[in-house]
C-alpha positions in Angstrom: 0.0 0.0 0.0 1.5 3.4 -0.9 2.2 5.8 1.9 1.0 9.4 2.0 3.5 12.0 3.2 1.9 15.1 4.6 2.9 17.9 7.0 1.3 18.2 10.5 -0.1 21.6 9.3 -2.0 19.8 6.5 -3.3 17.3 8.9 -4.6 19.9 11.3 -6.2 21.9 8.5 -7.9 18.7 7.2 -9.1 17.9 10.6 -10.6 21.3 11.1 -12.2 21.2 7.7 -13.8 17.8 8.4 -15.0 18.8 11.8 -16.7 22.0 10.6 -17.8 20.7 7.2 -21.2 19.1 6.3 -19.0 16.4 4.6 -17.6 15.2 8.0 -19.8 12.1 7.8 -18.1 11.1 4.5 -14.5 11.2 5.9 -12.4 8.2 5.1 -9.5 6.7 7.1 -6.1 6.7 5.5 -2.7 5.5 6.7 -0.4 8.4 7.2 3.4 8.2 7.8 5.5 11.2 8.5 9.3 11.5 8.2 11.9 14.2 8.7 13.5 15.6 5.5 17.2 15.2 5.3 19.2 17.9 3.6 20.8 16.8 0.3 23.6 19.3 0.0 24.2 22.9 0.6 21.5 25.2 2.0 20.6 27.4 -1.0 18.9 29.9 1.3 21.9 30.5 3.6 22.8 34.2 3.6 19.9 35.1 1.3 17.8 38.1 2.1 14.3 36.8 2.7 11.0 38.7 2.0 9.4 40.3 5.0 5.8 41.2 4.2 5.3 45.0 5.0 1.5 44.5 5.2 1.9 41.9 7.9 4.3 44.2 9.8 1.7 47.0 9.7 -0.9 44.6 11.1 1.5 43.6 13.9 2.3 47.2 14.6 -1.3 48.0 15.3 -1.6 45.0 17.6 1.7 45.9 19.4 0.4 49.4 20.2 -2.5 47.8 22.3 -0.6 44.8 23.7 1.3 44.5 26.9 3.6 42.0 28.7 4.5 38.7 27.1 2.1 39.2 24.2 3.7 42.4 23.2 7.2 40.9 23.4 6.0 37.9 21.2 4.5 40.2 18.6 7.6 42.3 18.5 9.8 39.2 18.1 7.9 38.0 15.1 7.7 41.3 13.3 10.8 40.7 11.2 10.1 37.1 10.3 10.1 36.3 6.6 7.1 35.2 4.6 6.9 32.3 2.1 4.1 31.7 -0.4 3.2 28.3 -2.0 2.6 28.7 -5.7 0.9 25.6 -6.9 -0.2 26.8 -10.3 1.4 29.1 -12.8 -1.7 31.4 -12.9 -1.0 32.7 -9.4 2.2 34.4 -10.6 1.6 37.6 -12.1 
């Protein structure tokens, strides 16, 4: 039997969809195996300047203004994190 490799994020998303969907009664059980990816050579992103979404930073800034304590520290710490976008079809570019 072939094994399906999916991320934990995909599993959580699917679980949330099934639990809130009218299709929940049609869900089927599948065997899922996860594994850690092993690097195959040099990290092509090492030293690269990553994209930081300015819109997300603005959203965080408005929340930081009203936050306090640990929440404020956490929001400030993630403000400079880079963003990544999954492009699964060519029509999304452009």
